[in-house]
TIMI-2910 file (N, C-alpha, C, CB; in pm, 1 decimal, decimal comma, always signed):
<rs>
+----------+----------+----------+----------+----------+----------+----------+----------+----------+----------+----------+----------+------+
!      n_x !      n_y !      n_z !     ca_x !     ca_y !     ca_z !      c_x !      c_y !      c_z !     cb_x !     cb_y !     cb_z ! resn !
+----------+----------+----------+----------+----------+----------+----------+----------+----------+----------+----------+----------+------+
!  +4296,1 !  -2847,6 !  -2080,0 !  +4335,1 !  -2886,1 !  -1946,2 !  +4209,0 !  -2903,8 !  -1864,0 !  +4430,1 !  -2781,4 !  -1882,3 !  Unk !
!  +4186,2 !  -3020,9 !  -1806,7 !  +4066,1 !  -3050,8 !  -1731,1 !  +4082,2 !  -3024,6 !  -1582,7 !  +4026,6 !  -3193,0 !  -1752,8 !  Unk !
!  +4204,1 !  -3020,9 !  -1533,2 !  +4228,2 !  -3004,4 !  -1391,1 !  +4220,5 !  -2857,6 !  -1352,0 !  +4363,8 !  -3062,4 !  -1353,0 !  Unk !
!  +4160,9 !  -2826,5 !  -1235,5 !  +4155,5 !  -2687,1 !  -1193,9 !  +4292,3 !  -2633,3 !  -1151,3 !  +4056,9 !  -2671,5 !  -1080,5 !  Unk !
!  +4379,0 !  -2718,4 !  -1099,6 !  +4512,0 !  -2677,6 !  -1055,9 !  +4614,0 !  -2777,8 !  -1106,4 !  +4518,9 !  -2665,2 !   -901,8 !  Unk !
!  +4734,2 !  -2729,0 !  -1138,3 !  +4842,2 !  -2822,9 !  -1167,5 !  +4963,7 !  -2781,6 !  -1084,9 !  +4876,1 !  -2825,9 !  -1321,1 !  Unk !
!  +5046,2 !  -2877,4 !  -1055,5 !  +5162,9 !  -2853,0 !   -971,1 !  +5272,8 !  -2783,1 !  -1051,0 !  +5215,6 !  -2985,2 !   -912,0 !  Unk !
!  +5369,6 !  -2730,8 !   -979,2 !  +5481,1 !  -2662,6 !  -1044,3 !  +5560,6 !  -2759,9 !  -1131,5 !  +5573,1 !  -2597,7 !   -939,3 !  Unk !
!  +5571,5 !  -2885,4 !  -1088,4 !  +5645,2 !  -2983,3 !  -1169,2 !  +5573,2 !  -3012,9 !  -1300,2 !  +5665,1 !  -3113,1 !  -1090,4 !  Unk !
!  +5441,2 !  -3028,0 !  -1292,9 !  +5364,0 !  -3052,7 !  -1415,0 !  +5371,5 !  -2931,7 !  -1508,5 !  +5216,6 !  -3084,6 !  -1380,4 !  Unk !
!  +5361,4 !  -2812,8 !  -1450,8 !  +5367,6 !  -2691,6 !  -1531,8 !  +5506,1 !  -2674,1 !  -1594,0 !  +5332,0 !  -2569,1 !  -1447,0 !  Unk !
!  +5608,0 !  -2707,5 !  -1517,7 !  +5744,7 !  -2699,7 !  -1567,4 !  +5762,3 !  -2787,3 !  -1691,6 !  +5844,0 !  -2741,7 !  -1457,9 !  Unk !
!  +5708,5 !  -2906,5 !  -1686,4 !  +5717,1 !  -2997,4 !  -1801,8 !  +5632,9 !  -2945,9 !  -1917,8 !  +5671,5 !  -3139,3 !  -1762,5 !  Unk !
!  +5514,2 !  -2897,6 !  -1887,2 !  +5423,4 !  -2849,8 !  -1991,9 !  +5482,5 !  -2732,0 !  -2068,1 !  +5289,2 !  -2810,0 !  -1931,4 !  Unk !
!  +5543,8 !  -2637,2 !  -1996,1 !  +5599,6 !  -2518,5 !  -2059,9 !  +5744,1 !  -2536,5 !  -2103,7 !  +5590,1 !  -2401,8 !  -1966,5 !  Unk !
!  +5804,8 !  -2648,1 !  -2064,9 !  +5945,5 !  -2674,6 !  -2094,9 !  +6034,5 !  -2565,4 !  -2036,6 !  +5967,3 !  -2685,4 !  -2246,7 !  Unk !
!  +6007,4 !  -2533,2 !  -1909,6 !  +6082,7 !  -2432,0 !  -1834,9 !  +6117,0 !  -2493,1 !  -1699,6 !  +6000,6 !  -2297,1 !  -1818,6 !  Unk !
!  +6238,8 !  -2474,3 !  -1650,8 !  +6272,8 !  -2528,2 !  -1518,8 !  +6185,6 !  -2466,4 !  -1408,5 !  +6421,3 !  -2503,3 !  -1488,4 !  Unk !
!  +6158,9 !  -2543,9 !  -1305,2 !  +6076,3 !  -2497,1 !  -1193,3 !  +6137,7 !  -2373,6 !  -1127,9 !  +6058,9 !  -2608,8 !  -1088,8 !  Unk !
!  +6271,5 !  -2367,5 !  -1120,5 !  +6333,9 !  -2250,4 !  -1057,7 !  +6306,1 !  -2123,7 !  -1137,6 !  +6485,2 !  -2271,3 !  -1043,9 !  Unk !
!  +6289,6 !  -2134,8 !  -1268,1 !  +6255,7 !  -2019,1 !  -1349,9 !  +6113,4 !  -1973,1 !  -1319,3 !  +6270,9 !  -2052,1 !  -1499,8 !  Unk !
!  +6022,9 !  -2067,3 !  -1302,2 !  +5885,9 !  -2032,4 !  -1266,8 !  +5881,6 !  -1962,1 !  -1131,7 !  +5797,5 !  -2157,7 !  -1264,5 !  Unk !
!  +5961,7 !  -2010,2 !  -1036,6 !  +5966,5 !  -1944,6 !   -905,2 !  +6026,7 !  -1804,4 !   -916,6 !  +6048,4 !  -2029,6 !   -805,4 !  Unk !
!  +6126,1 !  -1789,1 !  -1002,1 !  +6185,9 !  -1657,2 !  -1024,6 !  +6083,2 !  -1561,6 !  -1086,5 !  +6310,5 !  -1669,1 !  -1116,2 !  Unk !
!  +6011,3 !  -1607,9 !  -1186,5 !  +5909,6 !  -1524,7 !  -1249,6 !  +5800,9 !  -1486,6 !  -1149,7 !  +5848,2 !  -1597,3 !  -1369,5 !  Unk !
!  +5771,5 !  -1577,3 !  -1058,2 !  +5672,4 !  -1547,7 !   -954,5 !  +5715,2 !  -1424,2 !   -873,7 !  +5653,8 !  -1670,2 !   -860,5 !  Unk !
!  +5844,1 !  -1411,3 !   -846,6 !  +5895,9 !  -1295,3 !   -773,7 !  +5900,5 !  -1171,5 !   -862,6 !  +6035,5 !  -1325,2 !   -718,4 !  Unk !
!  +5929,7 !  -1189,2 !   -990,5 !  +5939,3 !  -1076,4 !  -1081,9 !  +5803,5 !  -1019,8 !  -1121,3 !  +6013,9 !  -1117,5 !  -1205,1 !  Unk !
!  +5703,2 !  -1106,0 !  -1130,3 !  +5569,6 !  -1066,0 !  -1176,1 !  +5463,6 !  -1104,7 !  -1072,5 !  +5537,1 !  -1131,2 !  -1313,0 !  Unk !
!  +5471,9 !  -1049,6 !   -950,8 !  +5383,0 !  -1094,4 !   -843,5 !  +5234,7 !  -1064,7 !   -866,7 !  +5425,3 !  -1031,1 !   -715,8 !  Unk !
!  +5202,9 !   -963,9 !   -946,8 !  +5062,0 !   -935,6 !   -970,6 !  +5001,3 !  -1028,9 !  -1074,9 !  +5044,9 !   -791,9 !  -1014,3 !  Unk !
!  +5082,6 !  -1084,2 !  -1162,2 !  +5032,5 !  -1172,2 !  -1267,8 !  +5041,0 !  -1319,8 !  -1230,3 !  +5109,4 !  -1148,1 !  -1395,5 !  Unk !
!  +5137,6 !  -1354,3 !  -1146,5 !  +5160,2 !  -1495,1 !  -1112,2 !  +5137,7 !  -1513,1 !   -963,3 !  +5303,9 !  -1541,2 !  -1152,3 !  Unk !
!  +5024,1 !  -1573,8 !   -932,0 !  +4988,3 !  -1597,4 !   -792,3 !  +4947,4 !  -1743,1 !   -774,8 !  +4873,9 !  -1502,5 !   -747,1 !  Unk !
!  +5043,3 !  -1831,0 !   -754,2 !  +5004,5 !  -1971,1 !   -733,8 !  +4941,3 !  -1989,7 !   -595,5 !  +5127,3 !  -2064,4 !   -749,6 !  Unk !
!  +4858,4 !  -2090,8 !   -586,7 !  +4801,9 !  -2130,6 !   -459,0 !  +4901,9 !  -2225,1 !   -395,3 !  +4660,2 !  -2197,3 !   -475,2 !  Unk !
!  +4917,9 !  -2215,1 !   -265,7 !  +5009,7 !  -2307,1 !   -199,9 !  +4929,8 !  -2411,4 !   -123,0 !  +5106,3 !  -2231,2 !   -105,6 !  Unk !
!  +4978,7 !  -2532,3 !   -130,9 !  +4914,3 !  -2643,5 !    -62,3 !  +4999,4 !  -2691,0 !    +53,7 !  +4887,8 !  -2758,5 !   -158,9 !  Unk !
!  +4978,1 !  -2813,4 !    +91,1 !  +5051,3 !  -2873,6 !   +202,4 !  +5201,2 !  -2865,1 !   +177,5 !  +5008,6 !  -3020,3 !   +222,7 !  Unk !
!  +5273,0 !  -2824,1 !   +279,2 !  +5418,3 !  -2816,1 !   +267,0 !  +5465,9 !  -2701,9 !   +180,2 !  +5471,2 !  -2943,4 !   +212,6 !  Unk !
!  +5377,7 !  -2606,4 !   +147,2 !  +5417,8 !  -2492,3 !    +65,6 !  +5430,4 !  -2523,0 !    -82,2 !  +5546,8 !  -2439,5 !   +114,8 !  Unk !
!  +5375,5 !  -2632,9 !   -128,0 !  +5382,6 !  -2667,5 !   -271,0 !  +5294,6 !  -2574,3 !   -352,3 !  +5340,2 !  -2814,1 !   -294,4 !  Unk !
!  +5344,6 !  -2536,5 !   -467,7 !  +5273,8 !  -2442,6 !   -553,6 !  +5181,6 !  -2516,9 !   -649,4 !  +5373,0 !  -2355,7 !   -631,7 !  Unk !
!  +5060,1 !  -2461,6 !   -663,7 !  +4962,2 !  -2512,5 !   -758,9 !  +4909,7 !  -2393,4 !   -838,7 !  +4845,3 !  -2589,4 !   -686,3 !  Unk !
!  +4896,0 !  -2414,1 !   -969,1 !  +4862,9 !  -2304,8 !  -1059,0 !  +4723,9 !  -2320,3 !  -1117,8 !  +4964,8 !  -2295,8 !  -1169,9 !  Unk !
!  +4648,6 !  -2209,8 !  -1116,9 !  +4514,7 !  -2202,6 !  -1176,5 !  +4528,0 !  -2178,5 !  -1326,8 !  +4429,2 !  -2089,6 !  -1109,8 !  Unk !
!  +4421,4 !  -2205,4 !  -1402,8 !  +4427,9 !  -2182,2 !  -1548,5 !  +4462,7 !  -2038,9 !  -1587,1 !  +4296,2 !  -2218,5 !  -1611,3 !  Unk !
!  +4410,9 !  -1937,6 !  -1514,5 !  +4442,3 !  -1798,9 !  -1550,4 !  +4589,3 !  -1765,2 !  -1523,2 !  +4351,5 !  -1702,6 !  -1473,0 !  Unk !
!  +4646,2 !  -1825,4 !  -1420,3 !  +4788,6 !  -1805,3 !  -1392,1 !  +4873,0 !  -1874,8 !  -1497,7 !  +4824,9 !  -1857,7 !  -1251,4 !  Unk !
!  +4829,4 !  -1992,4 !  -1538,9 !  +4900,0 !  -2066,1 !  -1644,5 !  +4898,8 !  -1985,8 !  -1774,3 !  +4835,5 !  -2205,6 !  -1666,9 !  Unk !
!  +4784,6 !  -1924,8 !  -1806,7 !  +4775,3 !  -1842,4 !  -1927,9 !  +4871,4 !  -1724,5 !  -1919,8 !  +4630,9 !  -1791,9 !  -1948,5 !  Unk !
!  +4881,9 !  -1662,3 !  -1802,7 !  +4975,6 !  -1549,9 !  -1786,2 !  +5119,5 !  -1597,9 !  -1804,0 !  +4958,1 !  -1483,6 !  -1646,8 !  Unk !
!  +5151,6 !  -1713,9 !  -1748,0 !  +5287,1 !  -1768,3 !  -1762,1 !  +5318,4 !  -1801,7 !  -1907,5 !  +5303,7 !  -1893,4 !  -1675,2 !  Unk !
!  +5220,8 !  -1855,1 !  -1979,2 !  +5241,1 !  -1886,8 !  -2120,2 !  +5268,4 !  -1758,7 !  -2200,7 !  +5117,9 !  -1961,2 !  -2177,1 !  Unk !
!  +5194,0 !  -1652,9 !  -2169,8 !  +5215,1 !  -1525,2 !  -2239,1 !  +5352,2 !  -1467,0 !  -2204,3 !  +5103,5 !  -1424,6 !  -2202,3 !  Unk !
!  +5389,1 !  -1473,9 !  -2077,1 !  +5520,1 !  -1423,0 !  -2034,6 !  +5631,8 !  -1500,7 !  -2103,4 !  +5535,3 !  -1432,4 !  -1880,7 !  Unk !
!  +5617,9 !  -1631,6 !  -2110,6 !  +5719,7 !  -1713,6 !  -2177,3 !  +5732,6 !  -1672,9 !  -2324,1 !  +5684,7 !  -1864,4 !  -2166,1 !  Unk !
!  +5620,8 !  -1655,3 !  -2390,4 !  +5623,0 !  -1617,1 !  -2531,3 !  +5690,7 !  -1481,6 !  -2550,8 !  +5480,6 !  -1613,2 !  -2587,4 !  Unk !
!  +5655,3 !  -1386,1 !  -2464,9 !  +5715,2 !  -1253,0 !  -2477,3 !  +5864,9 !  -1255,0 !  -2450,0 !  +5647,4 !  -1155,9 !  -2382,1 !  Unk !
!  +5906,9 !  -1327,6 !  -2347,0 !  +6048,7 !  -1330,4 !  -2311,2 !  +6132,0 !  -1414,7 !  -2407,2 !  +6065,1 !  -1383,1 !  -2170,6 !  Unk !
!  +6086,3 !  -1535,1 !  -2435,2 !  +6168,0 !  -1629,0 !  -2512,7 !  +6151,5 !  -1614,5 !  -2663,4 !  +6134,4 !  -1769,4 !  -2473,0 !  Unk !
!  +6027,7 !  -1598,1 !  -2708,4 !  +6003,4 !  -1595,5 !  -2851,8 !  +6015,1 !  -1455,1 !  -2911,8 !  +5866,8 !  -1651,8 !  -2880,7 !  Unk !
!  +5977,3 !  -1354,0 !  -2833,6 !  +5978,2 !  -1217,3 !  -2885,1 !  +6097,8 !  -1136,3 !  -2837,1 !  +5851,5 !  -1147,3 !  -2845,5 !  Unk !
!  +6174,4 !  -1189,0 !  -2743,9 !  +6295,3 !  -1121,6 !  -2699,6 !  +6273,4 !  -1000,4 !  -2610,5 !  +6372,1 !  -1080,4 !  -2816,6 !  Unk !
!  +6156,8 !   -989,2 !  -2551,8 !  +6132,8 !   -877,6 !  -2461,2 !  +6214,6 !   -895,6 !  -2333,9 !  +5982,7 !   -865,4 !  -2427,8 !  Unk !
!  +6236,9 !   -785,7 !  -2264,6 !  +6305,9 !   -791,3 !  -2136,9 !  +6204,0 !   -808,7 !  -2024,5 !  +6390,9 !   -664,1 !  -2114,8 !  Unk !
!  +6253,5 !   -845,4 !  -1908,1 !  +6165,5 !   -857,5 !  -1791,8 !  +6103,0 !   -721,7 !  -1762,2 !  +6243,5 !   -910,6 !  -1667,8 !  Unk !
!  +6180,9 !   -615,2 !  -1774,2 !  +6127,8 !   -480,2 !  -1750,6 !  +6014,5 !   -447,0 !  -1847,6 !  +6239,9 !   -376,0 !  -1763,6 !  Unk !
!  +6028,6 !   -488,0 !  -1972,8 !  +5923,9 !   -463,7 !  -2072,1 !  +5795,6 !   -538,0 !  -2038,8 !  +5972,0 !   -504,1 !  -2210,0 !  Unk !
!  +5809,3 !   -662,1 !  -1997,1 !  +5691,9 !   -741,2 !  -1959,7 !  +5628,5 !   -682,9 !  -1833,3 !  +5730,4 !   -890,4 !  -1937,7 !  Unk !
!  +5711,3 !   -638,9 !  -1739,0 !  +5657,9 !   -575,4 !  -1617,4 !  +5574,5 !   -453,1 !  -1653,1 !  +5772,6 !   -535,2 !  -1521,7 !  Unk !
!  +5621,2 !   -375,5 !  -1751,1 !  +5547,0 !   -256,2 !  -1792,8 !  +5412,4 !   -295,0 !  -1852,3 !  +5628,4 !   -174,5 !  -1894,6 !  Unk !
!  +5409,6 !   -398,4 !  -1935,2 !  +5282,7 !   -444,4 !  -1991,8 !  +5186,0 !   -487,4 !  -1881,0 !  +5306,9 !   -561,2 !  -2089,6 !  Unk !
!  +5238,7 !   -557,6 !  -1781,0 !  +5155,2 !   -603,2 !  -1671,1 !  +5105,5 !   -483,3 !  -1590,4 !  +5232,7 !   -701,3 !  -1580,8 !  Unk !
!  +5195,8 !   -390,1 !  -1561,8 !  +5159,6 !   -271,4 !  -1484,0 !  +5051,6 !   -191,0 !  -1554,8 !  +5282,9 !   -183,6 !  -1459,3 !  Unk !
!  +5062,7 !   -180,2 !  -1686,1 !  +4964,5 !   -105,7 !  -1764,9 !  +4837,4 !   -185,6 !  -1790,5 !  +5025,3 !    -63,9 !  -1896,6 !  Unk !
!  +4834,1 !   -310,8 !  -1744,1 !  +4716,1 !   -395,2 !  -1761,0 !  +4696,7 !   -444,2 !  -1902,6 !  +4594,7 !   -321,2 !  -1718,3 !  Unk !
!  +4803,7 !   -453,4 !  -1978,8 !  +4792,1 !   -487,8 !  -2120,4 !  +4832,2 !   -631,4 !  -2152,4 !  +4875,9 !   -394,5 !  -2201,2 !  Unk !
!  +4878,2 !   -706,4 !  -2053,4 !  +4920,2 !   -844,3 !  -2080,4 !  +4802,3 !   -928,6 !  -2127,0 !  +4983,5 !   -907,1 !  -1955,1 !  Unk !
!  +4689,1 !   -914,4 !  -2061,7 !  +4570,6 !   -992,9 !  -2097,3 !  +4514,7 !   -952,3 !  -2233,4 !  +4462,9 !   -977,0 !  -1990,3 !  Unk !
!  +4539,7 !   -827,5 !  -2275,9 !  +4488,0 !   -778,5 !  -2403,7 !  +4564,4 !   -831,7 !  -2524,3 !  +4491,3 !   -628,6 !  -2405,3 !  Unk !
!  +4679,8 !   -891,8 !  -2502,0 !  +4766,2 !   -929,8 !  -2613,5 !  +4715,6 !  -1049,0 !  -2693,0 !  +4902,5 !   -959,8 !  -2562,5 !  Unk !
!  +4639,5 !  -1136,5 !  -2632,0 !  +4586,5 !  -1254,4 !  -2700,0 !  +4698,2 !  -1333,1 !  -2768,7 !  +4480,1 !  -1213,3 !  -2802,5 !  Unk !
!  +4801,8 !  -1362,2 !  -2692,8 !  +4916,0 !  -1435,7 !  -2745,2 !  +4885,4 !  -1584,5 !  -2740,6 !  +5044,8 !  -1403,3 !  -2665,5 !  Unk !
!  +4907,5 !  -1650,5 !  -2850,5 !  +4893,4 !  -1795,4 !  -2854,9 !  +5027,7 !  -1853,8 !  -2814,4 !  +4848,5 !  -1846,0 !  -2997,6 !  Unk !
!  +5034,6 !  -1915,9 !  -2697,3 !  +5162,9 !  -1965,1 !  -2647,6 !  +5210,7 !  -2089,4 !  -2719,6 !  +5153,3 !  -1993,5 !  -2501,3 !  Unk !
!  +5339,9 !  -2113,4 !  -2704,7 !  +5400,0 !  -2235,1 !  -2754,7 !  +5389,6 !  -2336,3 !  -2640,8 !  +5550,0 !  -2212,6 !  -2801,9 !  Unk !
!  +5293,4 !  -2425,9 !  -2650,0 !  +5276,2 !  -2528,6 !  -2549,2 !  +5304,5 !  -2659,2 !  -2619,4 !  +5132,3 !  -2525,9 !  -2484,1 !  Unk !
!  +5378,5 !  -2745,2 !  -2552,9 !  +5426,0 !  -2858,4 !  -2628,5 !  +5435,9 !  -2985,1 !  -2549,7 !  +5555,3 !  -2828,0 !  -2685,5 !  Unk !
!  +5460,8 !  -3084,0 !  -2626,4 !  +5497,2 !  -3213,0 !  -2571,8 !  +5648,5 !  -3220,3 !  -2580,0 !  +5427,7 !  -3332,1 !  -2648,6 !  Unk !
!  +5714,7 !  -3115,4 !  -2537,7 !  +5859,9 !  -3111,1 !  -2543,7 !  +5913,2 !  -3048,2 !  -2670,3 !  +5914,6 !  -3247,8 !  -2530,6 !  Unk !
!  +5828,6 !  -3031,2 !  -2772,7 !  +5872,7 !  -2972,1 !  -2898,8 !  +5817,2 !  -2831,3 !  -2908,9 !  +5827,7 !  -3058,0 !  -3020,2 !  Unk !
!  +5897,1 !  -2741,6 !  -2961,1 !  +5851,2 !  -2605,1 !  -2980,5 !  +5790,0 !  -2592,3 !  -3118,5 !  +5966,5 !  -2504,4 !  -2962,1 !  Unk !
!  +5679,0 !  -2521,6 !  -3124,6 !  +5612,3 !  -2498,3 !  -3250,7 !  +5691,1 !  -2392,7 !  -3327,7 !  +5464,7 !  -2454,5 !  -3229,0 !  Unk !
!  +5739,1 !  -2427,6 !  -3441,7 !  +5821,0 !  -2336,5 !  -3519,8 !  +5737,7 !  -2248,2 !  -3612,6 !  +5921,6 !  -2414,7 !  -3600,5 !  Unk !
!  +5607,6 !  -2270,2 !  -3618,6 !  +5521,9 !  -2192,4 !  -3706,0 !  +5480,3 !  -2062,9 !  -3636,8 !  +5398,4 !  -2274,0 !  -3747,1 !  Unk !
!  +5534,7 !  -1947,6 !  -3677,8 !  +5504,0 !  -1821,7 !  -3610,4 !  +5368,7 !  -1762,5 !  -3648,9 !  +5611,2 !  -1722,1 !  -3639,9 !  Unk !
!  +5299,7 !  -1819,0 !  -3745,8 !  +5174,6 !  -1760,3 !  -3793,1 !  +5068,5 !  -1754,8 !  -3684,1 !  +5122,0 !  -1838,8 !  -3911,1 !  Unk !
!  +5068,1 !  -1851,9 !  -3593,9 !  +4966,1 !  -1854,0 !  -3489,2 !  +4983,8 !  -1743,6 !  -3387,3 !  +4967,1 !  -1986,3 !  -3419,4 !  Unk !
!  +5099,8 !  -1679,1 !  -3386,2 !  +5126,9 !  -1573,8 !  -3289,4 !  +5120,8 !  -1434,4 !  -3349,7 !  +5261,2 !  -1595,4 !  -3227,4 !  Unk !
!  +5109,0 !  -1422,6 !  -3479,1 !  +5131,4 !  -1294,4 !  -3544,6 !  +5039,7 !  -1182,9 !  -3497,0 !  +5115,6 !  -1310,6 !  -3690,7 !  Unk !
!  +4911,9 !  -1207,3 !  -3476,8 !  +4820,7 !  -1100,0 !  -3434,7 !  +4855,2 !  -1050,9 !  -3294,7 !  +4674,7 !  -1148,4 !  -3438,9 !  Unk !
!  +4875,9 !  -1143,4 !  -3202,8 !  +4910,8 !  -1104,9 !  -3066,0 !  +5046,4 !  -1037,6 !  -3059,4 !  +4909,5 !  -1226,1 !  -2975,2 !  Unk !
!  +5139,6 !  -1085,2 !  -3137,6 !  +5273,2 !  -1026,4 !  -3138,4 !  +5268,7 !   -886,6 !  -3198,5 !  +5371,6 !  -1115,4 !  -3216,8 !  Unk !
!  +5192,5 !   -869,0 !  -3304,9 !  +5179,8 !   -735,4 !  -3364,8 !  +5123,6 !   -638,4 !  -3262,2 !  +5089,4 !   -739,2 !  -3490,8 !  Unk !
!  +5023,4 !   -683,3 !  -3186,5 !  +4966,1 !   -599,1 !  -3082,9 !  +5070,9 !   -564,5 !  -2977,4 !  +4846,0 !   -668,5 !  -3018,3 !  Unk !
!  +5152,8 !   -662,7 !  -2938,2 !  +5257,7 !   -639,1 !  -2838,7 !  +5359,9 !   -539,2 !  -2891,1 !  +5327,1 !   -771,0 !  -2800,8 !  Unk !
!  +5397,7 !   -553,2 !  -3017,1 !  +5494,8 !   -461,2 !  -3076,6 !  +5436,8 !   -320,1 !  -3082,6 !  +5535,7 !   -508,7 !  -3218,1 !  Unk !
!  +5309,2 !   -309,1 !  -3119,3 !  +5244,7 !   -178,3 !  -3123,0 !  +5243,4 !   -114,3 !  -2984,8 !  +5102,1 !   -190,6 !  -3176,7 !  Unk !
!  +5212,3 !   -194,4 !  -2882,8 !  +5210,8 !   -142,8 !  -2745,7 !  +5350,4 !    -99,0 !  -2702,0 !  +5156,3 !   -249,3 !  -2649,0 !  Unk !
!  +5451,4 !   -175,0 !  -2741,5 !  +5588,6 !   -137,0 !  -2707,8 !  +5629,3 !     -7,8 !  -2777,5 !  +5685,3 !   -249,0 !  -2745,2 !  Unk !
!  +5588,7 !     +8,3 !  -2900,6 !  +5619,2 !   +131,4 !  -2973,5 !  +5552,5 !   +250,5 !  -2905,7 !  +5573,2 !   +120,5 !  -3120,5 !  Unk !
!  +5428,6 !   +233,6 !  -2860,6 !  +5359,2 !   +340,2 !  -2789,2 !  +5430,9 !   +374,4 !  -2659,7 !  +5214,8 !   +300,0 !  -2760,2 !  Unk !
!  +5472,1 !   +270,6 !  -2585,3 !  +5543,4 !   +292,0 !  -2459,2 !  +5675,6 !   +362,0 !  -2484,4 !  +5566,9 !   +158,6 !  -2386,5 !  Unk !
!  +5744,0 !   +323,0 !  -2590,3 !  +5872,5 !   +384,6 !  -2624,4 !  +5853,4 !   +532,2 !  -2658,4 !  +5938,7 !   +310,6 !  -2742,9 !  Unk !
!  +5746,5 !   +561,4 !  -2732,2 !  +5718,0 !   +699,9 !  -2769,5 !  +5686,7 !   +785,2 !  -2647,4 !  +5601,7 !   +705,3 !  -2867,8 !  Unk !
!  +5619,3 !   +725,6 !  -2547,8 !  +5587,9 !   +799,8 !  -2425,5 !  +5711,9 !   +830,8 !  -2345,2 !  +5490,4 !   +722,1 !  -2340,2 !  Unk !
!  +5813,1 !   +747,3 !  -2353,9 !  +5936,7 !   +768,4 !  -2278,1 !  +6024,2 !   +877,4 !  -2338,2 !  +6015,1 !   +639,5 !  -2270,4 !  Unk !
!  +6007,2 !   +902,8 !  -2465,6 !  +6091,4 !  +1001,8 !  -2535,3 !  +6041,5 !  +1141,3 !  -2514,7 !  +6097,6 !   +972,4 !  -2683,1 !  Unk !
+----------+----------+----------+----------+----------+----------+----------+----------+----------+----------+----------+----------+------+
</rs>
């Protein structure tokens, strides 16, 4: 991505997620998702915010985590440590899970640790 900012519509197409979902996630994960607002309140996303959204999408959609689980990872500062390779597409989802295995294993390990702490 060469642009420093992209609009919510462009990001919606890139991630194959409706814009209203991105706005909802913005409310659910305010520390991880902080778009810049431009004229008329339009949202523009920086590369680091886009990376966080890609990781959140992967955790929620591909790994089946709950919003509460992702919030815990963010609160514990572990979202950036996961090194998740997101599914970014031209409308097609990558069905090859091998590119995600290391990051997903790390996420599962972190979830197991969190689960053990709760017991």
